[in-house]
LOKOLDO-375569 format. One record per residue: x, y, z of N, C-alpha, C in turn; residue in three letters. Coordinates in pm, whole numbers, plus 32768, in hexadecimal, padded with zeros to 4 digits. Layout:
XYZXYZXYZALA...
//
This chain:
C84294E42ADBC80094A32B51C7DA94E22BAFMETC78794982C0AC76A94C52C6AC7F495082CE1ARGC7C7956E2D34C84395E62D7EC876957C2DE3LEUC7E995252E37C7DE95212E9EC7BB944D2E83PHEC81D94352DEBC7E293992DDEC89D93822E1CARGC8B893C62E32C95593A22E38C96C93862F29TYRC910938F2F20C903939F2FC4C95D93412FFCSERC94492B02F9EC9B592282FF8CA3E92912FF5PHECA5092C72F60CAD092C92F61CB2493302FD7VALCAA893782FFFCADA94333062CAE293BD30F0LEUCA80935B30E9CA839311314CCB0892BA315EALACB3B929D30FECB8B926530F4CC45929830FBPHECC3F933230F7CC9293743107CCB1937F318CLEUCC4593A631B7CC5A93C13265CC5A9358329CVALCC2492C93293CC73922E32B4CCFF923132B4LEUCD24925B3242CDD7926A3221CE0293063271LEUCDB0931A3275CE5293A632BACE2A936D335EMETCDEC932733C3CDE092F433FECE66926D3432THRCE48924C33B7CEA091CF33B4CF1F921F337BALACF40926C336FCFE192853330CFEE930C339DCYSCF9392F333F6CFD1936A3457CFD793DF3464GLYCD749C562F0DCD7C9CFC2ED1CCFE9D142EBBGLYCD009CF72EF9CCB99D322EB5CC8F9D102E18GLNCBFE9D062DDACC289CBB2D7CCC049D832D22ALACC469D5D2C9ECC889DE12C6CCC269E192C1CALACC119E7F2C1ECB979ED82BF1CBC79F142B85THRCB8F9EE52B09CBD29F242A70CB6F9FE32A8FPROCBB9A0162A4ECB80A0A22A52CBE6A1122A27GLYCBB4A1A52A58CC17A22F2A14CC61A2362A87GLYCCC2A2B02A7CCD0AA2D82AD9CCA6A33C2B50THRCCB5A2F62BAACC73A3612C11CC95A3BC2C3ESERCC2AA44A2C69CC3AA4C02C8DCC76A4D12D1DTHRCC47A44E2D62CC61A44E2DFDCCFAA48A2E46GLUCCF2A4DA2E77CD6AA4E22EB0CDB5A44B2F04ALACD62A4352F21CD9EA3B22F5FCDCEA3452F0CTHRCDA9A35D2EB9CDFCA2E62E70CE60A2F32E0BLYSCEAEA29C2E13CF46A2AC2DCFCF2DA28E2D5AGLNCFB1A2952D3ACFA3A2702C69D001A25B2C55ASND01AA1E02C01D07EA1C12BF1D09BA1522B56VALD0EEA1942B19D107A1752A60D15BA0F82A90THRD139A0992A2FD19FA0202A02D18E9FE32971VALD221A0192963D23DA01428C2D2709F8E287FASND2289F472835D2699EBF2815D28B9EBF2764VALD2F29E86278CD3849E962701D3719DF826F3TYRD3C39DF2268FD3CD9D3C266DD46A9D5D2690ASPD4789D1226FFD4249CB52748D45A9C97280FASND4309D5E27F9D41D9D6328B4D3C49DC828A6TYRD3D39DB52954D36F9E362974D3CA9EC929B2PHED3A89F4629B5D3D79FC329B4D366A0102A28ASPD38CA0052A93D3C49FEA2ADFD3A09F132B0DPROD4269EF02B51D4199E582B44D3F19E482BD3LYSD3EA9EA82C31D3D19EA52C99D35E9F1A2CBFSERD2E79F262D04D2B69FB62D30D27B9F9C2DB3VALD29A9FF02E04D2669FEF2E8FD1E8A0792E7DSERD181A0612F01D112A0A02F17D0DBA08E2F94ALAD0B9A0F12FDDD093A0CE304DD00CA0573036THRD013A02F30A6CFD29FC930ECCF2E9FE130ECPROCEC79F9E30CCCE5C9FC83119CE10A08030C7GLNCE46A08230A4CE32A0EC3025CDECA10D2F8FLYSCD9DA1152F74CDADA0C22EDBCDF3A1262E6APROCE13A0C32E18CE89A0FE2D95CE76A0E82D34VALCE71A15F2CB7CE30A13B2C2FCEC4A1452BFCVALCED5A0822BDDCF27A0572B66CF0EA06E2AF7VALCF6FA09A2AB8CF47A0892A1CCFC9A03429DBTHRCF919FD92997D0049FAA2905D0079FA728B2PHED07FA001285FD07EA01027D1D0CC9FBD2789VALD0809F8C2717D10B9F1F26C6D1439F7B268BASND1C49F822692D20B9FE52636D2B09FB525C5LYSD2249F1825DCD2BF9EC8257ED2539E912501GLYD2859E3624D5D2729E1D2443D2239D8B243BSERD2259D5F24C2D1CC9CCA24C7D1579C922515ASND0FA9C64253FD08A9C502544D0A49C4D25F6VALD0989C742664D0B49C5126EDD0379C4226FDHISD0599BE427A5CFCD9BC927D9CFFA9BDB288BILECFCA9C1C289BD0179C612931CFBF9C542991VALCFEA9C4C2A1DCF989C2B2AA9CFFA9C702B32GLUCFB49C5D2B7ECFE39C582C0ECF8A9C122C7CILECFED9B9D2C7FCF9D9B222CB8CF6D9B612D3CLEUCEED9B5E2D64CE7C9B3D2DC9CE469C142DB4GLYCE739C412D48CE559CBF2D47CDED9CCD2CCBLEUCDE39CD52C6ECDE19CBE2C03CDAD9C4A2B6ETHRCD719C2E2B3CCD3C9BE72AB9CDB99BD72A8BALACDAE9B512A16CE299B8329CACDE99C00294DGLUCE579C352902CE0E9C9828C2CE4C9C812829THRCE349C4A27B7CE9A9C862735CEA89CE626F2THRCF009D1626F1CF0E9D83269BCF639D902639LEUCEEB9DDD25CFCF659DDA252FCFBC9E5D2564GLND0099E4824C9D0779EA924B6D01B9F5624ABPROD06C9F892500D028A04C2536CFA09FFC25ABGLYCF779FA325BECEF79FA2260CCF3D9FD626A5GLYCEA39FCE26EDCEBCA0072767CE469FCD27C5LYSCE7B9F9F283FCDCA9FAD28A6CE329FBB292AVALCDA8A015296ECDC2A0412A06CD5E9FD72A4BVALCD8A9FA42AAFCD6E9F942B3ECD569FE02B95PHECD0A9FC02C07CD019FE82C60CCFC9F972CF8THRCD5B9F7B2D24CD8C9F192DA0CD9D9F532E36ILECD949F2A2E84CDD79F342F16CE1F9EBA2F68THRCE9A9EF42F2ECEF19E772F7BCEDC9E7B2FEAPROCF0E9DCE300DCF3E9DF330BDCFB49E0A30DFGLNCFE59E08316CD0959E223192D0D69D923154ALAD1099D7B30EFD14F9CEC30D3D1749D263030ARGD1DA9CBF3003D1D59CD52F5DD1999C4E2F0ESERD17C9C962E79D11A9C152E1AD1849C0F2DB8TYRD15A9BA12D7AD18A9B872CE4D1579BEC2C58LYSD19E9BF52C36D18C9C5F2BE2D1F39C012B4AMETD1819BFC2AD8D1C19B972A63D15F9B912A08TYRD1C09B5B2991D1659B652916D1949AF62902ASPD1039A7328D1D0E59A05289FD15799D82844GLUD13E9A4527EDD1749A242778D2169A062790LEUD2339A4827A8D2D69A3F27DDD32A9A382859TYRD2E699F0288FD31299D82945D36C99782927VALD37B993028E7D3CC98D028C7D4589906289ASERD47C997F2874D4CC99AD281FD4E69A6528A5GLND4B29A3E290FD4DF9A8629BDD4AA9B2729BBGLYD40E9B28295FD3B09B5C2971D37A9B7229DDMETD3A69BBA2A4DD36A9B9B2AC1D3AB9C242B13VALD3599C6B2B4CD3519C8C2BB3D33D9C9F2C39GLYD31B9D1C2C67D2CF9D1A2CF8D2899DB22CFDALAD2009D922D59D1CD9DF02D73D1819DE02E40PHED1F89E4F2E77D2019E5E2EDFD1899EBB2F29VALD1289E982F75D0F79EAE2FE5D16D9F103075GLYD1B19F6E3091D2229F8930DED1C99F5D316BGLYD22C9F3A31E2D22E9F423260D1D19FC43261LYSD1569F8732C8D0F99FFD32E3D1159FEF33A9ASPD16AA0123416D1899FDC348DD0BB9FF534AFALAD060A01A34AACFD9A04134B3CF949FEB3450SERCFB69F87342CCF6E9F0F33D4CF679EA83459SERCEDD9E89348ACEE79E0C34CECF1E9D843489PROCF0E9DBA340BCF219D1933AFCF9D9CFD33B6ALACFCB9D8533ADD0AE9D7A33A0D0C09D293437GLND0A49D7334A2D09E9D5A3539D0C59CFF353FALAD02A9C833501D0199C17353DD0919BB034EDASND0869BDC3460D0C39B873416D11F9B293433ALAD1379A9933F8D1A39A743469D20E9A3D33DDTHRD26E9A3933F1D2D699E833CDD317995733B1THRD2B699213417D316987A341CD22C98163409VALD24097B733B7D1D7979C3398D1CF9734343DALAD1539714343CD11196F434C9D10996653485GLUD0C595FA34F0D0CA95813497D03D957C345BPROCFD695E73465CF5695E2343BCF79961433CATHRCFD19651337CCFCF969732F6D035964F32BEVALD090960D3305D102958E32B2D08B94FF3269GLND03C951532CDCFC29493328FCF6594C4321CSERCF4E956A323ACEEA95AA31BDCF2195643131ALACFAA9597315DD000959D30E9CFFF95283090VALD01D94B830FCD012943C30BFCFB893F83094SERCF569444311ECED1940D30B8CE9194623044ALACE8494B7300CCE8F94FD2F75CEF894B72EF5TYRCF4194B12F3BCFC194472EC5CF8493C62E90LYSCF46936F2F03CEFF93002EDDCE8093362EB4THRCE42939D2EDACDDA93AF2E90CDF293EB2DE1TYRCE4A942D2DB8CE6E944D2D31CE9893E92CDDVALCEE193582D2FCF1592FC2CE2CE9D92B82CD2LYSCE3792B92D28CD99925B2CF5CD4692802C7EASPCD8993192C3BCD3993562C07CD9793622B79GLNCE2893692B82CE7C93442B1ECE3192A42AD1SERCE4D926A2B16CE1492002B13CD9391B02AFCASPCD4C921C2AF4CCCC92182AABCCDB92682A22LYSCD0E92B02A35CD1A932629A7CD4A92C32955LEUCDCE92792964CDDC921D28F0CD8C91BA28FALEUCD5391672935CD1091012900CC97911528B7THRCC3D91B328B1CBF491F82871CC0E921B2817ASNCC75924027F8CCB492B0279ECCB9920D2732THRCD28919E2741CD1B914626F0CCA090F826F4GLNCC2F911726F5CB9490E926CECB779127264FALACB9491C92662CB899221261FCBC591E625A1PHECC4391FC25A4CCC49201251CCC7E918C24F4VALCC4691132530CC23907E250CCBC190A524D4ASPCB5B90EF24E6CAE1910B2481CAEF9146241AALACB6791AA242FCB6191ED23B1CBB691A52315ILECC0E91742371CC5A90F322F3CBF4909A22C8ASNCB9E909922FFCB3E900322C5CAE290732271LYSCAD290D22262CA75910721EFCA069115224FGLYCA0D910F22CAC94D910F231CC94B91C92346ASPC90391FF22D8C92492A322F6C88B92B82360METC82A925D237EC7DE929223E1C8389272245FGLUC84D91EB2460C8A791F024E5C90F925D2525LYSC945924224A9C9DD92B824D6C9AC933D250AALAC8F7936D24F5C8D393E124FBC8C093DE257CLYSC868934A25B3C80F93252637C88B9332269EALAC917930B268BC98692CB26E0C9D7936826CCLEUC9CA93F1268BCA1C94332693CA3F949E2717TYRC9DD94C22782C97494F427C8C9DE9492284DGLYC9AD942C285CC9F593DF28B3CA7393D728B6THRCAAF93E22864CB1A93BF281DCB8E940C2864ALACB53949A287DCBAB950928ABCB9795282919ARGCB3194C0295FCB0D95332A1BCB8794EC2A44GLUCBF194A12A4CCC5094782AC5CC9F94F02AA5GLYCCC994F329F7CD07958129F7CCE495D72A42TYRCC71960F2A43CC6896682A71CC5096AC2AF9GLUCC5496322B47CC2796262BF0CCBA96402C03ARGCD47962B2BCBCDD1963A2BEBCE2196732B95ILECDEB96D12B40CE0E97262AAFCE9497722B10GLUCE9997BB2B92CF0998012BCCCF9797BA2BC4PROCF7497162BD0CFF296B22BDBD05196E22B4CILECFE196C72AC0D04696D52A58D08297442A58ALAD08B97DC2A96D0E098532AB2D14F980C2AE8GLYD17297CB2B54D1BF975C2B9DD21297262B0AASND1F296EC2AADD23D96B82A66D26F96C229C5LEUD281974129DDD2AF9789294ED26297C228E8GLYD22C97AC2848D1E397C42826D171979327DCASPD176970B2838D0E1969D2847D07596DC2816LEUD03F976C288ECFB6977B2899CFAD97B427E9ASPCFE6981A27BCCFE8983D271DCFA697CF26B4PROD0249793270CD01A96FE26B7CFBD96C32694LYSCF3996CE26CDCEF9967E270ACE7396BE26FCLEUCE829736274ECDF197682743CE0997FC26DEASPCE2B981B2699CE3D98BB2640CDD598A625C6ALACDB4993025DDCD269937259BCD57994D24EDARGCCF7998324BCCD3F99A02432CD4A9A29242BGLUCDD59A772416CE179ACE2426CE779B042496GLYCE839A9924C8CEC99A892525CF4C9A842512ASPCF539A1D24D2CFDB9A182466D0109A1A23C1LEUD03F9A60239DD0609A0D2336D005997522F9PROCFBC997B226BCF7999162266CFBF989F223FASPD05498962227D083982F220AD0F4980E22A2SERD0AE983B2304D0E198262396D090980E23C6GLNCFEB98042382CF5497F523DECF40973C23DDTRPCF4197182463CF6A96A52469CEA6969724D5THRCEAA961F2503CE74960E2592CDEB95FD2573GLYCD73961E25FDCD0795D92611CC819631258DPHECC9B96B32598CC7997162545CC6C972524C9HISCCE696F8247FCD4096F5241FCCB3964723BDARGCCC695E72419CC61955F240ACBE3958E23F2ILECB9495E1244ACB1B9634245FCB0E965B23FDGLUCB3396C423CACB1697222338CAEC96C922BDLYSCB4E9645229ACB5A95D02269CAC995AC223AALACA7E955B230BCA21953522F4C994957122E8LEUC9D595CF22FFC929965D2306C92C96D522A6TRPC97696DB227AC99F973A2211C9DF96EA2168VALCA6396B52178CA43965E20E2C9ED95CB20CBASPC9B795BC2170C95C953C2150C99294D82114LYSCA1494B6213ACA51940A20FCCAA793DA2188THRCAD993722180CAFB934C21D0CB84931F2168THRCBC0931E210ECC069300208ACC94936320E0LYSCD05934220ABCD699375209ECDB493E52133GLYCD7B938C21B0CD8A93B92203CDF3936E2257LEUCE3193422228CEAE929D226DCF0B930322BCASPCF3B93472257CF9193CE229CCF6F93F12317LYSCF0593FE2300CEE8944E23A1CEAD93DC2429TYRCE7A938323DDCE59931F2456CEC492CD2487THRCF2092EA2462CF8892A62488CFD0932024D5LYSCFFB936B24A4D05793D824DBCFDB93D52597GLNCF5393F52574CEE8941F25EECF4A938D266DLEUCF499321261FCF5792B12673CFFB92DB26D6ILED0299301265FD0B592E82696D09893512700VALD08E93DD26E6D09E94532748D037941F27D7ASPCFFC93CE27F4CF7E93BC2845CFBA935C28A9VALD06493132842D06F92B72887D0DD92B728BETHRD0FD9342289ED17C93B828CDD14393F2292ATHRD0DC93FA295FD0C2946E29DAD07693E02A40LEUD030937C29EBD038931C2A77D0C092C62AA8ASPD15192D32A61D1C492922A93D1D193242AF6ASND1D593602AE6D22893EA2B22D20B94162B91GLYD16E93EB2BBCD11C942B2C56D18D93E62CBCVALD19A93822CC4D1CC93422D14D284936E2D54GLUD2B093C82CE4D34A93D12D0CD318948B2D61PROD2A094A02D54D286951A2D43D2B095382E18LEUD2B595D32E03D2E095F22EA7D27996642EB9THRD20F96542ED7D1BF969C2EF7D1B497272F86LEUD18D97AA2F8FD1AC97E82FFDD12A97EC3006LYSD0F8981830A1D05B980430AED026988D306APROD06A98DC3095D03499953050D01299812F92THRD086991F2F6ED07498FE2EBBCFB4989A2E8DGLUCFA398412F0CCF40981B2F16CEAA987E2EFCILECEB798CD2F8ECE3999172F97CE3399932F06ILECED299B52EF6CEDD9A142E5BCEB499CF2DF6ASPCE9E99342DF4CE9A99042D64CE0798FA2D50GLYCDCB98E82DE6CD3298FB2DD7CCF599642E0EALACD2299C22DF9CCF89A592DEBCCDE9A3C2D26VALCD709A192D4FCD819A692C86CD1E99DF2C32GLUCCCC996B2C72CC6999312C42CBE699832C22LEUCBC699CA2CACCB7E9A122CCACB319A992C3DLEUCBAF9ADC2C52CBAB9B442C00CBC39ADD2B5BASNCBE89A802B1DCBBF9A592AAFCB709A2E2A9DGLUCB0E99FF2AFBCA7399D62ADDCA4F9A762ADBALACA589AD72B1EC9F49B5C2B37CA479BC22AAESERCAA79BB92A9FCAD79C2A2A46CAE09BF029B2HISCAE79B5E29B0CB089B352915CABE9AE628D9SERCA849A502950CA3B99F7291EC9909A6328F1LYSC9859AAF295DC8DD9AB02971C8CD9B4328B6ILEC93A9B482896C9299B742839C91E9B4027C3LYSC9239AD427CAC90B9A772768C9799A5526A6GLYCA039A932719CA639A6726B1CA9B9A2D26BDGLUCA9399CC2724CB099939272ACAD198D026EFGLUCA4D98AB26C6CA2398332664C9A79886260FASPC9F498DD25D1C9A499212553C96C98BE24E4ARGC98D987124C2C95298042455C8D897BC24A2TYRC8F397822534C8C9971A254DC85197412598SERC86797B925F4C83497E82649C80397B126C5HISC88B974026DEC87096E42741C8AC974227B2THRC8AC97B027D7C91F9810284AC8DE97E828CBASPC83C97EC28FCC83797AE296BC86E973A2977LEUC8A596CB2950C911967C2971C99A96AA29C8TYRC9C896F12974CA16973829B5CA1097662A0AASPC9CA97F52A30C9B598352A7DC9BF98112B18LEUC959979B2AD4C92197562B64C97096E62BCEALAC9D896A72B51CA7B96672B83CAC596E12B6BALACACF97622B97CB1397962BA9CAF897BC2C58ASNCA7C97D52C5ACA3797F62D19CA50975B2D41VALCA3C96FA2D0FCA30965E2D20CAD196762D91GLUCB5596A92D04CBC6969F2D39CC2897042DB3GLYCBE697302D7ACBBD97D72E1ACBA897D62E82SERCB38977B2EA9CB06973B2F13CB6D96DA2F55GLNCB9A96622F05CBD895D92F30CC5C96372F6EALACC9196982F18CD1096C42F41CCDF97122FF6ALACC9297552FD2CC54978F3082CC25971C30EAPHECBE396D330C7CBC49664311DCC449624313FILECC8D960F30FBCD4995E5314ECD66963031CFVALCD4C968031C4CD6A96F8323DCCF896DA32CDPHECCB096B132C2CC3D96B03311CC4E969733D1GLNCCC0964733CECD28962E3454CD4E96AA3481SERCDA696E93413CDF697793437CD8097D3346CPHECD1197EC3407CCA9985E3407CC4F983B3483LEUCC0797F23492CBCF97D13512CC0397BA358FTHRCC9A97943585CCF397E43612CCFE986E361ELYSCD2E98AA35BFCD6A995435BACCE899AE3581ASNCCA49970354ACC2D99F5352ACBAC99A934E9ASNCB8A99833554CAF999253531CA7F996534F5PROCA8B99E03513CA099A5234E2CA419A623427ALACAC39A603439CAEB9A553371CAD999CE330DGLNCAF699803390CACA98EC3330CA3098EE332DTYRC9D799063372C96398D3336AC900991F32BDLYSC93699D432EEC8E59A2B327CC92A99F33203ASPC9B699D931F5C9BC99C23163C9A5993F313DILEC98398DC31ACC94498693179C8AD98973154GLNC86898E131BAC7A899203165C7E299413107ALAC83C998D3102C82899FA3055C854997D2FE7LYSC8A699052FD4C8A198AB2F89C83C986C2F8DPHEC7F498772FE2C77A97DC2FDDC6DB98402F98GLNC71998D02F7BC6A599242F1EC6DB991A2E89GLNC73999212EA0C76B993B2DFEC72198632DD3ILEC71198412E14C6B297B62DE5C63697D52DD6GLUC5FC981D2E32C58198512E41C56198A82DC5THRC5CF98E42D5BC59A995A2D09C5CA98F82C88VALC60098922C8AC624981F2C32C5BF97D12C0CLEUC57397962C54C52397472C37C4B2974B2BF1LYSC46897C82BCDC41497942B58C45C97722ACCPROC4C0979C2ACDC519978D2A59C57497062A50PHEC50F96922A89C55C96102AA5C4F795C62A42ARGC521955E2A1DC4E594FC29C7C508946C29E1THRC4B493F829EFC4F193772A2AC54A935E29F3ASNC58393782964C60F936F293AC67A93AC2976GLYC654943C296CC6B494C82987C67B951C2998GLYC69D95AC2931C670960D2934C648963A28C9PHEC5C796A92880C59C96C82848C5E096EA27D8VALC5B697212779C640977A26E4C63F97C8272CASPC6CB9814271AC6E598AF2791C6849945271ETYRC643993426A3C62299692677C593999B2691SERC572995726D8C4C7993E271EC4BF99D627B9LYSC55A99DA27E1C5479A072859C51E9AA0280FLEUC4E69AFB2881C4AF9B9D2857C51D9BC1287ATHRC5549C59286BC5BD9CB528B4C5889C982947ASNC5069CA8299AC4F49CC129F3C5569C462A2CASPC52E9BBA2A08C5469B522A2CC5FA9B622A48ASPC6299B9929C4C6BA9B9E29E9C6D69BE82A51LYSC6C59C392A81C6F19C982AD2C6C69C7B2B4BHISC6689C2E2B64C6509BE22BF2C6989B8A2C15LYSC6969B2B2BAAC7369ADF2BFAC7939B0A2C00ILEC7EA9B7B2B9AC86B9BC02BC1C87B9BF22C33ALAC7E49C5B2C7CC7C69C9D2CF0C8099C5A2D53SERC7C69BCD2D4DC7C89B662DABC8579B512DD1THRC8859B072D6BC90C9ABA2D52C95F9B392D6AILEC94A9BC62D53C9C39C492D98C9B39C272E2BASPC93A9C222E93C9409C262EF8C97B9BCC2F33THRC9869B432F09C9E39AD92F2CCA559AFD2F0EVALCA699B352EA4CB159B7C2E8ACB4F9B9D2ED4ALACB149C382F0DCB609C942F88CB6A9C7B2FF2GLUCB049BE23041CB059BCC30C0CBA69B6C30B0SERCB909B1D3014CBFD9A9C305ECC839AFF3030LEUCC7D9B582FDDCD0F9B962FDBCD659BDB3065SERCD209BD330CCCD499C05315CCD5E9B6231C9LYSCD859B103189CDA99A9131AFCE6D9A7731B1VALCE669A993119CEE19AA1313DCF259AE231A2ALACEFF9B8031C1CF399BA53202CF969B99329BALACF339B3532C8CF229B03333DCFB39A55332FASNCF9D9A2832AED02799CB32A8D09399A932C0LEUD0BF994D32B2D154999132BFD1BB998E3245PROD1D999FB321BD20C9A0031AED28999B3315BGLND29999863196D317990E3173D2CB986E3148ASN
//
């Protein structure tokens, strides 16, 4: 769907607020620059060593995750890196620039078992962001959190409705309809994916790709995607369609009781952009259907919605920052426009490497600017 097709939703969020009264991670090798800090986090079954990492804020940090366990792990520093799958013995390197605050470090597969840590940008007295950060939420921030929860609930409701239509088509044996509904069925989830990280292991249950989990544990959208596009059948999927509805329903029911921090909302928005530019852009998300642009655009839409709810706070405290980020979101729409069709998006396999690079770099530009917003928001 169009990035700005939901302008009425964004306008609704602003009206609701009135009524209620990391930079993107960059994979790469270890830097030789003396200014960069180097940190290694060992990933065991199932804990981080160290569990908490500290680094000087406002300066580049090279972070290396090494899987020293026997399980597959999906690691992430919320708001600083994209989620990354690590096979046993594997490693991944990110270069990040933390702000002067704490970030959630966790494993998506084992977060429900307590595999959570922290990446802390230590206090920096010379940092304007640290000096200006507040500890108590003012009314505009409280309204923003309330408006975002309403947005999330709206999207989770849509996700349930669209997933049910997708499953109904499969259960009726209507292969072509099921394929046509697959991309749009996932959009609601991709707009609010970070929320699933607050609800146990729902994210891997719904969104794990082949190889992320043992085959016996692999369920969700991508399991069904493979059956439709590779196995070319709608038969024998009852187990997976039933579980999909159960898990989507659990997500929908879990939204209302959630307590969200302002910084978590922005970190989640940055995560969505990192997902788009570092994972979706590779074509590995919807590797069988090539509907990756649906997911990528939905990630951007969800990120923008999370940013928009803070309009009142930002226009009061940093109007230039707000205008800059909003303009950069508009630029993403300009870059994506050539790949839109009347019904959605072109097949992802039609994009050239230059197309992908242009999209990724445009999204990274927004992510870098957006990552700085949370430093001025209440930390609680």
